[in-house]
C-alpha positions as CSV (number, residue, x, y, z in Angstrom):
1,X,23.5,-23.5,-4.2
2,X,25.1,-20.1,-4.7
3,X,28.4,-19.7,-6.5
4,X,30.1,-16.3,-6.2
5,X,32.4,-14.9,-8.8
6,X,35.2,-12.5,-7.9
7,X,37.2,-10.4,-10.3
8,X,38.7,-7.0,-10.7
9,X,36.4,-4.1,-10.3
10,X,38.0,-2.6,-13.5
11,X,37.1,-5.6,-15.6
12,X,34.2,-4.9,-17.9
13,X,31.1,-7.0,-18.0
14,X,31.6,-7.6,-21.7
15,X,35.1,-9.1,-21.3
16,X,34.0,-11.1,-18.3
17,X,31.1,-12.8,-20.1
18,X,33.2,-13.4,-23.2
19,X,35.8,-15.3,-21.1
20,X,33.0,-17.1,-19.2
21,X,31.4,-18.3,-22.5
22,X,34.7,-19.3,-24.0
23,X,35.5,-21.4,-20.9
24,X,32.0,-22.9,-20.9
25,X,32.4,-24.0,-24.5
26,X,35.3,-26.2,-23.6
27,X,34.2,-27.4,-20.2
28,X,30.5,-28.4,-20.4
29,X,29.6,-31.8,-21.8
30,X,26.5,-31.2,-23.9
31,X,26.6,-34.2,-26.3
32,X,24.5,-36.3,-24.0
33,X,21.6,-33.8,-23.6
34,X,19.1,-32.3,-26.0
35,X,20.0,-28.8,-27.1
36,X,18.1,-25.7,-28.3
37,X,19.1,-22.1,-29.0
38,X,18.0,-19.5,-26.5
39,X,15.9,-17.0,-28.5
40,X,15.1,-14.6,-25.7
41,X,16.0,-13.9,-22.1
42,X,13.1,-12.2,-20.2
43,X,13.3,-10.5,-16.9
44,X,9.9,-10.4,-15.3
45,X,8.6,-8.9,-12.0
46,X,4.9,-8.8,-12.9
47,X,4.7,-8.4,-16.7
48,X,7.2,-9.5,-19.4
49,X,6.2,-7.0,-22.1
50,X,6.1,-3.6,-20.5
51,X,4.3,-0.5,-21.7
52,X,5.8,0.8,-25.0
53,X,8.8,-1.5,-24.6
54,X,10.0,0.0,-21.3
55,X,12.4,-1.7,-18.9
56,X,11.1,-0.5,-15.6
57,X,12.4,-2.7,-12.8
58,X,12.2,-2.3,-9.0
59,X,15.0,-2.9,-6.6
60,X,14.1,-5.4,-4.0
61,X,11.2,-6.9,-5.9
62,X,10.9,-10.6,-6.5
63,X,12.0,-11.5,-10.0
64,X,11.9,-14.4,-12.4
65,X,14.3,-14.8,-15.3
66,X,13.0,-16.8,-18.2
67,X,14.9,-18.4,-21.1
68,X,12.8,-18.9,-24.2
69,X,14.0,-21.7,-26.5
70,X,13.5,-22.4,-30.2
71,X,12.6,-26.0,-29.5
72,X,11.2,-28.1,-26.7
73,X,13.8,-30.0,-24.7
74,X,14.3,-32.1,-21.5
75,X,16.3,-29.9,-19.1
76,X,19.6,-31.2,-17.8
77,X,20.2,-29.6,-14.4
78,X,23.9,-30.3,-14.5
79,X,24.4,-28.1,-17.6
80,X,21.7,-25.5,-16.9
81,X,22.2,-22.3,-14.8
82,X,21.8,-18.5,-14.7
83,X,24.7,-16.2,-13.9
84,X,23.8,-12.7,-12.7
85,X,26.2,-9.8,-12.8
86,X,25.4,-6.6,-11.0
87,X,27.2,-3.3,-11.6
88,X,29.8,-5.1,-13.7
89,X,31.3,-7.0,-10.8
90,X,29.3,-8.8,-8.1
91,X,27.5,-11.9,-9.2
92,X,25.4,-14.9,-8.1
93,X,24.2,-18.1,-9.7
94,X,20.7,-19.6,-9.9
95,X,19.5,-23.1,-10.8
96,X,16.6,-23.6,-13.0
97,X,13.3,-24.8,-11.4
98,X,12.8,-28.5,-11.7
99,X,10.7,-30.0,-14.6
100,X,9.2,-33.4,-15.0
101,X,8.5,-33.0,-18.7
102,X,10.1,-31.4,-21.8
103,X,9.7,-27.6,-21.9
104,X,10.3,-24.7,-24.3
105,X,10.7,-22.0,-21.5
106,X,13.2,-22.5,-18.7
107,X,12.7,-20.4,-15.6
108,X,15.2,-19.3,-12.9
109,X,13.8,-18.3,-9.5
110,X,15.5,-17.4,-6.2
111,X,15.3,-20.1,-3.6
112,X,14.9,-17.1,-1.2
113,X,15.6,-13.4,-1.4
114,X,18.9,-13.5,0.3
115,X,20.2,-15.9,-2.4
116,X,19.6,-13.1,-4.9
117,X,21.0,-10.5,-2.5
118,X,17.5,-9.0,-2.4
119,X,17.8,-7.8,-5.9
120,X,19.7,-4.7,-4.8
121,X,19.5,-1.5,-6.8
122,X,21.9,-1.4,-9.8
123,X,22.3,-2.4,-13.3
124,X,22.2,-6.1,-14.2
125,X,23.4,-8.5,-16.9
126,X,22.1,-12.0,-17.2
127,X,23.8,-15.0,-18.8
128,X,21.6,-18.1,-19.2
129,X,22.9,-21.6,-20.1
130,X,20.4,-24.4,-20.9
131,X,21.8,-27.8,-21.6
132,X,25.2,-26.2,-22.4
133,X,23.9,-23.6,-24.9
134,X,24.4,-20.0,-23.6
135,X,23.1,-16.5,-24.3
136,X,23.4,-13.2,-22.5
137,X,21.6,-9.9,-22.2
138,X,24.8,-8.0,-22.8
139,X,24.0,-4.7,-24.5
140,X,20.6,-4.2,-22.8
141,X,20.5,-2.2,-19.6
142,X,18.4,-3.7,-16.8
143,X,18.4,-1.0,-14.2
144,X,16.7,-2.0,-10.9
145,X,15.6,1.3,-9.3
146,X,14.5,2.1,-5.8
147,X,10.8,3.0,-5.4
148,X,9.3,4.7,-2.3
149,X,7.3,2.6,0.2
150,X,3.6,2.7,0.5
151,X,2.2,2.9,4.0
152,X,-1.4,1.8,4.5
153,X,-3.5,1.9,7.6
154,X,-5.9,-1.1,7.7
155,X,-9.0,-1.2,9.9
156,X,-11.7,-3.9,10.0
157,X,-15.1,-2.2,10.6
158,X,-18.0,-3.4,12.8
159,X,-20.7,-2.1,10.5
160,X,-24.4,-1.1,10.8
161,X,-26.7,-2.1,8.0
162,X,-30.0,-0.4,8.9
163,X,-29.7,-1.7,12.5
164,X,-28.2,-5.0,11.6
165,X,-24.7,-5.1,13.3
166,X,-22.1,-7.2,11.4
167,X,-18.4,-7.8,11.9
168,X,-15.8,-8.9,9.4
169,X,-16.0,-12.7,9.4
170,X,-12.6,-14.0,8.3
171,X,-9.0,-12.9,8.1
172,X,-8.5,-13.0,4.3
173,X,-8.3,-9.2,4.2
174,X,-5.3,-9.3,6.5
175,X,-3.2,-10.9,3.8
176,X,-4.4,-8.9,0.8
177,X,-1.0,-7.1,0.9
178,X,0.5,-10.2,-0.8
179,X,-1.5,-9.6,-4.0
180,X,-0.9,-5.8,-3.8
181,X,2.9,-6.4,-3.6
182,X,2.8,-8.8,-6.5
183,X,1.0,-6.4,-8.9
184,X,2.5,-3.1,-7.9
185,X,6.0,-1.8,-8.7
186,X,7.2,-2.0,-5.1
187,X,9.9,-4.0,-3.3
188,X,9.0,-7.2,-1.4
189,X,9.0,-5.1,1.7
190,X,7.7,-2.0,-0.1
191,X,4.2,-2.0,1.5
192,X,3.8,-1.2,5.2
193,X,0.4,-2.9,5.8
194,X,-0.4,-1.6,9.2
195,X,-3.3,-3.7,10.5
196,X,-5.0,-2.2,13.6
197,X,-7.9,-3.1,15.8
198,X,-11.5,-3.0,14.8
199,X,-13.2,0.3,14.3
200,X,-16.7,0.3,15.9
201,X,-19.2,1.8,13.5
202,X,-22.2,0.1,15.1
203,X,-23.8,3.4,16.1
204,X,-26.8,4.6,14.0
205,X,-24.8,7.6,12.8
206,X,-22.7,5.2,10.7
207,X,-25.6,3.3,9.0
208,X,-24.2,2.1,5.7
209,X,-27.6,2.1,4.2
210,X,-27.7,5.9,4.3
211,X,-25.6,8.6,2.6
212,X,-24.8,10.2,5.9
213,X,-23.7,6.9,7.4
214,X,-21.3,6.1,4.6
215,X,-19.8,9.6,4.7
216,X,-19.5,9.3,8.5
217,X,-17.4,6.1,8.3
218,X,-15.2,7.6,5.6
219,X,-14.6,10.7,7.8
220,X,-14.0,8.8,11.0
221,X,-11.3,6.6,9.4
222,X,-9.8,9.6,7.6
223,X,-9.4,11.3,11.0
224,X,-7.2,8.5,12.2
225,X,-4.4,9.9,10.1
226,X,-2.4,12.5,12.2
227,X,-3.2,16.1,11.3
228,X,0.4,16.9,10.4
229,X,0.0,14.6,7.4
230,X,-2.1,17.2,5.6
231,X,1.0,19.2,5.2
232,X,3.4,16.3,4.4
233,X,1.8,12.9,3.6
234,X,5.3,11.3,3.8
235,X,6.0,12.6,7.3
236,X,6.7,10.1,10.1
237,X,3.5,8.4,11.2
238,X,1.6,9.3,8.1
239,X,-0.2,7.0,5.6
240,X,-0.6,7.0,1.8
241,X,-3.9,5.3,2.2
242,X,-6.4,4.2,4.8
243,X,-8.4,1.0,4.0
244,X,-11.6,0.2,6.0
245,X,-12.9,-3.3,5.4
246,X,-16.6,-3.6,5.9
247,X,-18.2,-7.1,6.0
248,X,-20.7,-6.9,3.1
249,X,-22.0,-4.7,0.3
250,X,-24.3,-1.9,1.4
251,X,-27.3,-0.3,-0.4
252,X,-29.5,-3.3,-0.1
253,X,-27.8,-5.5,2.5
254,X,-27.3,-8.5,2.5
255,X,-27.3,-8.4,-1.3
256,X,-26.2,-4.8,-1.8
257,X,-25.0,-3.2,-4.9
258,X,-22.3,-0.9,-3.6
259,X,-18.9,-2.7,-4.1
260,X,-16.8,0.0,-2.4
261,X,-16.4,3.7,-2.2
262,X,-14.3,6.8,-1.3
263,X,-15.0,10.5,-0.9
264,X,-11.4,11.2,-1.7
265,X,-7.8,10.7,-0.6
266,X,-6.7,9.0,1.6
267,X,-9.5,6.7,2.7
268,X,-11.2,3.8,0.8
269,X,-13.9,1.5,2.0
270,X,-13.6,-2.1,0.7
271,X,-16.0,-5.0,1.0
272,X,-14.1,-7.8,2.8
273,X,-16.4,-10.6,1.6
274,X,-16.2,-9.7,-2.1
275,X,-14.5,-12.5,-4.2
276,X,-12.3,-9.9,-5.8
277,X,-11.5,-8.0,-2.6
278,X,-7.8,-8.4,-3.1
279,X,-8.0,-6.7,-6.5
280,X,-10.1,-3.8,-5.1
281,X,-7.2,-2.6,-2.9
282,X,-4.7,-1.9,-5.7
283,X,-7.7,-0.6,-7.8
284,X,-8.5,2.1,-5.2
285,X,-4.8,3.1,-4.6
286,X,-4.3,3.4,-8.4
287,X,-6.9,6.1,-8.5
288,X,-4.5,8.2,-6.4
289,X,-2.0,8.0,-9.2
290,X,-4.7,9.1,-11.8
291,X,-5.6,5.6,-13.2
292,X,-9.2,5.5,-14.3
293,X,-11.7,2.6,-14.1
294,X,-11.9,0.2,-17.0
295,X,-15.4,-1.1,-16.3
296,X,-18.4,0.1,-18.3
297,X,-19.9,3.1,-16.5
298,X,-16.8,4.0,-14.5
299,X,-14.6,7.0,-14.4
300,X,-12.5,6.6,-17.6
301,X,-9.0,8.1,-18.1
302,X,-8.6,7.1,-21.8
303,X,-5.2,8.8,-22.1
304,X,-3.6,6.8,-19.2
305,X,-5.3,3.4,-19.1
306,X,-8.0,3.0,-21.7
307,X,-11.2,1.0,-21.1
308,X,-12.4,-1.3,-23.9
309,X,-13.8,0.4,-27.0
310,X,-17.5,0.8,-26.6
311,X,-17.5,1.2,-22.8
312,X,-18.7,4.6,-21.7
313,X,-18.3,6.5,-18.4
314,X,-17.5,9.8,-16.7
315,X,-14.6,11.6,-18.2
316,X,-11.7,11.6,-15.7
317,X,-10.9,15.3,-16.2
318,X,-14.4,16.7,-16.6
319,X,-16.7,14.6,-14.5
320,X,-19.8,16.3,-16.0
321,X,-19.0,14.8,-19.4
322,X,-19.5,11.2,-20.6
323,X,-16.7,9.7,-22.7
324,X,-15.9,6.6,-24.7
325,X,-12.3,5.3,-25.2
326,X,-11.3,4.5,-28.7
327,X,-7.7,3.1,-28.3
328,X,-8.5,-0.3,-29.7
329,X,-8.8,-2.1,-26.3
330,X,-11.0,-5.2,-25.9
331,X,-12.8,-6.6,-22.9
332,X,-11.8,-9.7,-21.0
333,X,-14.5,-12.4,-21.6
334,X,-17.4,-12.1,-19.1
335,X,-15.7,-9.4,-17.1
336,X,-16.2,-5.6,-17.3
337,X,-12.5,-4.9,-17.7
338,X,-9.8,-4.3,-20.2
339,X,-8.1,-7.5,-21.5
340,X,-4.4,-8.0,-20.7
341,X,-3.5,-10.3,-23.6
342,X,-1.3,-13.4,-23.1
343,X,1.5,-11.9,-25.2
344,X,2.0,-9.3,-22.4
345,X,3.3,-12.3,-20.3
346,X,1.7,-11.6,-17.0
347,X,3.5,-13.5,-14.3
348,X,2.9,-14.1,-10.6
349,X,6.4,-14.7,-9.2
350,X,5.5,-16.2,-5.8
351,X,2.4,-18.1,-7.0
352,X,0.9,-19.3,-10.2
353,X,3.7,-18.4,-12.5
354,X,2.8,-17.5,-16.1
355,X,-0.8,-16.4,-16.3
356,X,-2.1,-16.1,-19.9
357,X,-5.0,-13.7,-20.7
358,X,-5.9,-11.6,-17.7
359,X,-8.3,-8.7,-16.8
360,X,-7.1,-5.3,-15.6
361,X,-7.8,-4.9,-11.9
362,X,-9.2,-1.4,-12.7
363,X,-12.2,-3.3,-14.0
364,X,-15.1,-5.0,-12.1
365,X,-17.3,-8.0,-11.9
366,X,-14.9,-10.9,-12.2
367,X,-13.3,-13.5,-10.0
368,X,-10.1,-12.6,-8.1
369,X,-8.1,-15.1,-10.1
370,X,-8.9,-13.2,-13.4
371,X,-7.3,-9.9,-12.4
372,X,-3.8,-8.6,-12.9
373,X,-2.0,-5.3,-13.6
374,X,-2.0,-3.8,-17.1
375,X,1.3,-2.4,-18.6
376,X,-0.2,1.1,-18.7
377,X,-1.2,1.2,-15.0
378,X,2.1,-0.5,-13.9
379,X,4.2,2.1,-15.7
380,X,2.2,5.0,-14.4
381,X,2.6,3.8,-10.8
382,X,6.3,3.0,-11.3
383,X,6.9,6.7,-12.3
384,X,4.7,8.0,-9.5
385,X,6.6,6.0,-6.8
386,X,10.0,7.5,-7.9
387,X,11.7,9.0,-4.8
388,X,11.7,12.4,-6.4
389,X,8.2,12.2,-7.9
390,X,5.6,15.0,-7.2
391,X,3.0,13.7,-4.8
392,X,-0.4,13.2,-6.6
393,X,-2.7,14.8,-7.2
394,X,-1.1,17.6,-9.1
395,X,-2.4,20.3,-6.8
396,X,-0.8,18.8,-3.6
397,X,0.3,21.2,-0.9
398,X,3.8,22.5,-1.4
399,X,5.8,22.4,1.9
400,X,9.1,23.8,3.1
401,X,11.3,22.6,6.0
402,X,11.5,25.1,8.9
403,X,14.6,25.3,11.2
404,X,12.3,25.7,14.2
405,X,8.7,24.5,14.7
406,X,6.1,26.9,13.5
407,X,2.4,27.1,14.5
408,X,0.2,25.5,11.8
409,X,-3.5,24.9,11.4
410,X,-5.1,21.6,10.3
411,X,-8.5,22.3,8.8
412,X,-11.3,20.1,7.3
413,X,-15.0,20.3,6.5
414,X,-17.6,20.2,3.7
415,X,-18.8,22.7,1.1
416,X,-22.2,22.2,-0.7
417,X,-23.2,23.4,-4.1
418,X,-24.8,26.5,-2.5
419,X,-21.4,27.5,-1.1
420,X,-22.5,26.7,2.4
421,X,-19.7,25.6,4.7
422,X,-19.9,22.8,7.4
423,X,-16.8,23.0,9.5
424,X,-15.2,20.1,11.4
425,X,-13.2,20.7,14.6
426,X,-9.8,22.2,13.6
427,X,-6.5,21.7,15.4
428,X,-3.5,24.0,15.8
429,X,-0.2,22.4,16.2
430,X,3.6,23.0,15.9
431,X,5.5,21.5,13.0
432,X,8.6,21.9,10.8
433,X,6.8,20.8,7.6
434,X,5.4,24.1,6.8
435,X,2.8,24.6,4.0
436,X,3.8,27.3,1.5
437,X,1.1,29.9,1.0
438,X,-1.1,29.2,-2.0
439,X,-4.2,30.9,-3.5
440,X,-7.1,29.7,-5.6
441,X,-10.7,30.3,-6.5
442,X,-11.6,28.7,-3.1
443,X,-9.2,29.2,-0.2
444,X,-8.8,29.6,3.6
445,X,-7.0,32.7,4.8
446,X,-5.9,34.2,8.1
447,X,-6.1,37.9,8.9
448,X,-4.5,40.1,11.5
449,X,-6.3,42.7,13.6
450,X,-6.0,45.3,10.8
451,X,-7.5,42.9,8.3
452,X,-4.2,42.2,6.6
453,X,-3.9,38.7,5.1
454,X,-1.1,36.9,6.9
455,X,-1.6,33.4,5.5
456,X,-3.6,31.6,2.7
457,X,-4.1,28.1,1.5
458,X,-6.0,26.9,-1.6
459,X,-8.9,24.5,-1.0
460,X,-9.5,21.7,-3.6
461,X,-12.9,20.0,-3.7
462,X,-14.9,17.7,-6.0
463,X,-18.6,16.8,-6.0
464,X,-17.8,13.4,-7.5
465,X,-17.2,10.2,-5.5
466,X,-15.1,7.3,-6.9
467,X,-17.4,4.5,-6.0
468,X,-18.6,1.5,-8.0
469,X,-20.6,2.9,-9.7
470,X,-19.3,6.5,-9.5
471,X,-21.8,9.0,-8.1
472,X,-22.2,12.8,-7.6
473,X,-22.5,14.2,-4.0
474,X,-24.1,17.3,-2.6
475,X,-21.4,18.0,0.1
476,X,-17.8,17.9,-1.0
477,X,-15.2,17.3,1.7
478,X,-12.0,19.3,2.0
479,X,-8.9,19.1,4.2
480,X,-5.5,20.7,4.4
481,X,-2.9,22.6,6.5
482,X,-2.0,26.3,6.6
483,X,0.4,28.5,8.4
484,X,-1.1,29.9,11.5
485,X,0.9,33.1,12.5
486,X,0.6,34.3,16.1
487,X,-0.9,37.6,14.9
488,X,-3.8,35.9,13.2
489,X,-7.1,37.1,14.8
490,X,-9.6,36.0,12.2
491,X,-10.1,33.0,9.8
492,X,-12.1,33.1,6.6
493,X,-13.1,30.7,3.8
494,X,-13.5,32.8,0.7
495,X,-14.3,32.4,-3.0
496,X,-12.8,34.6,-5.7
497,X,-15.0,36.0,-8.4
498,X,-14.5,34.1,-11.7
499,X,-14.6,37.4,-13.7
500,X,-12.7,39.6,-11.3
501,X,-10.2,37.9,-9.0
502,X,-10.0,41.0,-6.8
503,X,-13.5,40.5,-5.7
504,X,-13.9,38.1,-2.7
505,X,-17.0,36.5,-1.3
506,X,-16.7,35.4,2.3
507,X,-18.4,32.0,2.8
508,X,-17.4,31.5,6.4
509,X,-15.4,33.3,9.1
510,X,-14.6,33.1,12.8
511,X,-12.5,35.0,15.3
512,X,-9.4,33.2,16.7
513,X,-9.8,32.6,20.4
514,X,-7.3,34.4,22.7
515,X,-5.9,31.3,24.4
516,X,-5.4,27.6,24.0
517,X,-7.5,25.0,25.9
518,X,-6.0,23.5,29.1
519,X,-5.8,19.7,29.5
520,X,-4.9,17.9,32.8
521,X,-5.2,14.6,34.7
522,X,-4.8,12.4,31.7
523,X,-5.4,8.7,32.5
524,X,-4.5,9.4,36.1
525,X,-5.7,6.0,37.3
526,X,-3.4,4.0,34.9
527,X,-1.6,1.3,36.8
528,X,2.0,0.2,36.3
529,X,0.7,-2.3,33.7
530,X,-2.3,-1.6,31.5
531,X,-4.0,-4.5,29.6
532,X,-7.5,-5.3,28.3
533,X,-10.4,-2.9,28.2
534,X,-9.8,0.4,30.1
535,X,-11.6,3.8,30.3
536,X,-9.2,6.7,29.6
537,X,-10.4,9.9,31.3
538,X,-9.1,13.5,31.6
539,X,-10.1,17.0,32.4
540,X,-10.1,20.0,30.1
541,X,-11.2,23.7,30.1
542,X,-11.1,26.7,27.8
543,X,-11.5,30.4,28.5
544,X,-13.2,30.9,25.1
545,X,-16.4,29.4,26.3
546,X,-16.6,27.2,23.2
547,X,-17.3,23.5,23.4
548,X,-14.2,21.2,23.2
549,X,-13.4,18.2,21.0
550,X,-10.6,15.7,21.7
551,X,-8.0,13.7,19.9
552,X,-6.7,10.5,21.7
553,X,-3.3,9.1,20.8
554,X,-1.1,6.3,22.1
555,X,2.6,5.7,21.9
556,X,4.1,2.4,23.2
557,X,7.7,3.8,23.2
558,X,7.4,7.4,24.3
559,X,11.0,7.4,25.4
560,X,12.1,6.8,21.7
561,X,12.1,10.1,19.7
562,X,11.6,8.1,16.5
563,X,8.4,6.3,17.7
564,X,5.1,7.2,16.3
565,X,1.9,8.3,18.0
566,X,-1.2,6.1,17.0
567,X,-4.5,7.9,16.7
568,X,-7.1,6.0,18.8
569,X,-10.0,8.4,18.4
570,X,-10.6,11.8,16.9
571,X,-13.2,14.6,17.3
572,X,-14.9,13.0,20.3
573,X,-16.9,15.4,22.5
574,X,-16.7,13.8,25.9
575,X,-13.5,13.7,28.0
576,X,-13.5,9.9,28.1
577,X,-12.5,7.1,25.7
578,X,-12.7,3.3,26.2
579,X,-9.9,1.3,24.6
580,X,-8.9,-2.4,24.7
581,X,-5.1,-2.4,25.2
582,X,-4.9,-6.1,24.3
583,X,-5.0,-5.0,20.7
584,X,-2.3,-2.3,21.0
585,X,1.5,-2.8,20.5
586,X,3.3,-3.4,23.8
587,X,5.9,-1.2,25.3
588,X,7.6,-0.4,28.6
589,X,7.2,3.4,28.4
590,X,3.7,3.7,26.9
591,X,1.8,7.0,27.1
592,X,-1.6,8.4,26.2
593,X,-1.7,11.9,24.7
594,X,-4.9,14.0,24.8
595,X,-5.3,17.0,22.5
596,X,-8.2,19.4,23.1
597,X,-9.4,21.9,20.5
598,X,-12.0,24.7,20.8
599,X,-12.5,24.3,17.0
600,X,-9.4,26.3,16.1
601,X,-6.8,26.5,18.9
602,X,-5.6,23.3,20.4
603,X,-3.2,22.0,23.1
604,X,-2.0,18.6,24.2
605,X,-1.0,16.9,27.5
606,X,0.6,13.4,28.0
607,X,-0.2,10.9,30.7
608,X,2.5,9.3,32.9
609,X,4.2,6.3,31.4
610,X,3.0,2.7,31.9
611,X,3.6,-0.8,30.6
612,X,1.6,-2.5,27.9
613,X,2.3,-6.3,27.5
614,X,4.0,-7.3,24.2
615,X,2.1,-9.2,21.6
616,X,3.0,-12.3,19.5
617,X,2.8,-12.1,15.7
618,X,0.1,-13.8,13.5
619,X,1.2,-16.0,10.6
620,X,-0.7,-17.2,7.5
621,X,0.7,-19.9,5.1
622,X,-0.7,-19.5,1.6
623,X,-2.7,-22.6,0.7
624,X,-0.9,-25.2,-1.5
625,X,-2.3,-26.1,-4.8
626,X,-1.9,-29.8,-3.9
627,X,-0.7,-31.6,-0.7
628,X,1.3,-34.0,-3.0
629,X,4.6,-33.3,-4.6
630,X,6.5,-35.5,-7.1
631,X,10.0,-36.4,-6.0
632,X,12.6,-34.1,-7.6
633,X,10.3,-31.2,-8.1
634,X,10.5,-27.8,-6.3
635,X,8.0,-26.6,-3.7
636,X,7.1,-22.9,-3.7
637,X,6.1,-21.8,-0.2
638,X,4.6,-18.4,0.7
639,X,3.4,-16.9,4.0
640,X,2.3,-13.5,5.4
641,X,3.0,-12.1,8.8
642,X,1.1,-9.5,10.8
643,X,2.5,-8.0,14.0
644,X,1.5,-5.0,16.0
645,X,5.1,-4.8,17.4
646,X,7.0,-4.9,14.1
647,X,5.9,-3.8,10.6
648,X,9.1,-5.4,9.1
649,X,10.7,-8.8,9.7
650,X,14.2,-9.6,8.5
651,X,14.4,-13.0,6.7
652,X,16.5,-14.4,9.6
653,X,13.4,-14.2,11.8
654,X,11.1,-16.0,9.3
655,X,12.1,-19.6,9.3
656,X,10.7,-22.7,7.4
657,X,11.4,-26.2,8.7
658,X,10.5,-29.7,7.6
659,X,9.8,-32.5,10.0
660,X,12.1,-34.7,7.8
661,X,14.7,-32.3,6.3
662,X,15.0,-29.7,9.1
663,X,15.6,-26.1,8.1
664,X,14.7,-25.5,4.5
665,X,14.7,-21.7,4.1
666,X,14.1,-18.2,5.5
667,X,11.8,-15.4,4.4
668,X,8.2,-15.2,3.5
669,X,8.7,-16.8,0.1
670,X,11.1,-19.7,-0.6
671,X,11.6,-22.4,-3.2
672,X,12.3,-25.6,-1.4
673,X,14.5,-27.9,-3.5
674,X,15.3,-31.6,-3.1
675,X,12.8,-32.6,-0.5
676,X,13.1,-36.3,0.2
677,X,10.2,-38.8,-0.1
678,X,7.9,-39.0,2.8
679,X,5.2,-37.0,4.6
680,X,6.6,-33.7,5.6
681,X,5.1,-31.3,8.1
682,X,6.3,-27.9,6.9
683,X,6.3,-25.2,9.6
684,X,6.7,-21.5,9.2
685,X,7.7,-19.6,12.3
686,X,7.9,-15.8,12.7
687,X,9.7,-14.3,15.7
688,X,9.3,-10.6,16.4
689,X,11.8,-8.1,17.9
690,X,10.8,-8.8,21.5
691,X,11.3,-12.6,21.1
692,X,7.6,-13.7,20.8
693,X,6.8,-16.1,18.0
694,X,4.0,-17.8,16.2
695,X,3.9,-20.8,13.8
696,X,1.6,-22.5,11.3
697,X,2.1,-25.8,9.5
698,X,1.0,-27.6,6.4
699,X,1.5,-31.2,5.4
700,X,3.2,-32.2,2.1
701,X,3.6,-35.8,0.8
702,X,6.6,-36.2,-1.5
703,X,6.1,-39.3,-3.7
């Protein structure tokens, strides 16, 4: 299936292809087949015509190469192929997909990612031959660039709707990562979709029918991100986004009007039962990278991704203003969203193929099948995910790397429009990602005993919530990290005077306690093996006399310095937590860590190690468009894998088999060619790193 070309590293691509084409002209019998000139070769990872003619391609992302012909022909597989040259030397060859009728566009797809060498980073040249007639992209640079990975913490939520307790009813949300990977400029393994166990928000304090309840869920999920991430969101164990999936729309359950909401980075609440749930996930993440809504009444960023002319909404920069975009965009029929016209050539590589007219997923109100990415949003995210890109938003904390750990302070809370502060429990910790001091109109500062300022950190807030529809709020959340020098004796949140920056108004202050809390006897009754529901208890005390709050963390591989601690609970006030270990990753050296804080100073203690049983993965095969396949045609197969042990599976551990043909491919996405006639049971099996596996099957009849 794959033909490798080898030749001198000093040989130029131009001379190689010239020789190849000359040889082809004499060796390929084309008289017996219809012929047509190749008018264009298109390389497509999500859209064929990119923003302002850009050629922005992602290394490791599934790709289709399309040859456009000047006439319709019947494809002759024997004289049709695609030769791919990378970095002027290494090459591989692809066959065209099989057709049962004449076509004017011939497409070349990888049978699996390994066959295309995972589209490794580098510059590519493509030479297509259709029925003996050839063309190349020589002279055009197709540079496949590495993009940073997105890490997303995913939690289903047991929700409270004015006393009605509801859980998420299906598993469709678990595989929403497939659509996200298709529409985003990320590699096939470029999204770490970390699905964890259910978050219990059944208590009345989380009532989704109230403002306080919605805020409470957002805050609780946000606190599952380790505190160190406030200084460096890309540190080990941190997340770019937290997605909480609630069962249904609030604000009028069961027929509520609220389609989703966020009080700011990093957490978004998504309605799992919405038809366009999969499009909501990339929609919310795109807000991080400054993309505005494109539905009528949303938050519009006309300069980056314009909404249709005539739509009005809040101005992205100045939320107190109403704006209307005038860039000539039109709306998708019957959907409140910008039209992505067919000439953009939207394409779903591992699914429907060419898509035609689509609606931008920054819109609202349509069916999932109607949404895709726009050239403007795709380009903006491509740039934002560059390895050296500045973390959005623009006022992100600047950090430096310290040679030795320094004491830092994680802070969070709310500020209302009267400048009244409501403070959450804060935590001190040691870290090497040290925030650089910054100042602003609103800031946190640490003072020494002589009232000298020893550390400062700007606080950014907004009284605007990106929900559908967007709303203003009375209490604006804030969070961040600041240096916490040992000589700090007092902390203050202050506001500078607009007219005179030397004038400071103190909004809140507190003395720094003299000593850290003490934690002991953590999970002392843990047996050699821990499984199922268990109560985790500990003891703690403080000399400050202040009440304590606790952070509960779990590590399945505490003997591995690179393993990450998982936050099980944050800001609880009782020295006890109930956890079901049957949902946690297994390990032979698992530990529980308890951190106690008096509101400012904190300390942590680990339990003894114990064993947690390993878990098998879960697999989901994407539904086939039809259970019948015509003999000679290709079968595209796609699947998703979720596993608490492993967030990444190499293709060798993802195996497709046929009850008739035996092994037919590896990886989550394959193109099965040449299946013989008969009723096939196609089985997908995933095996994780500890040897546990799971399978799912579908039946296909080849006629």
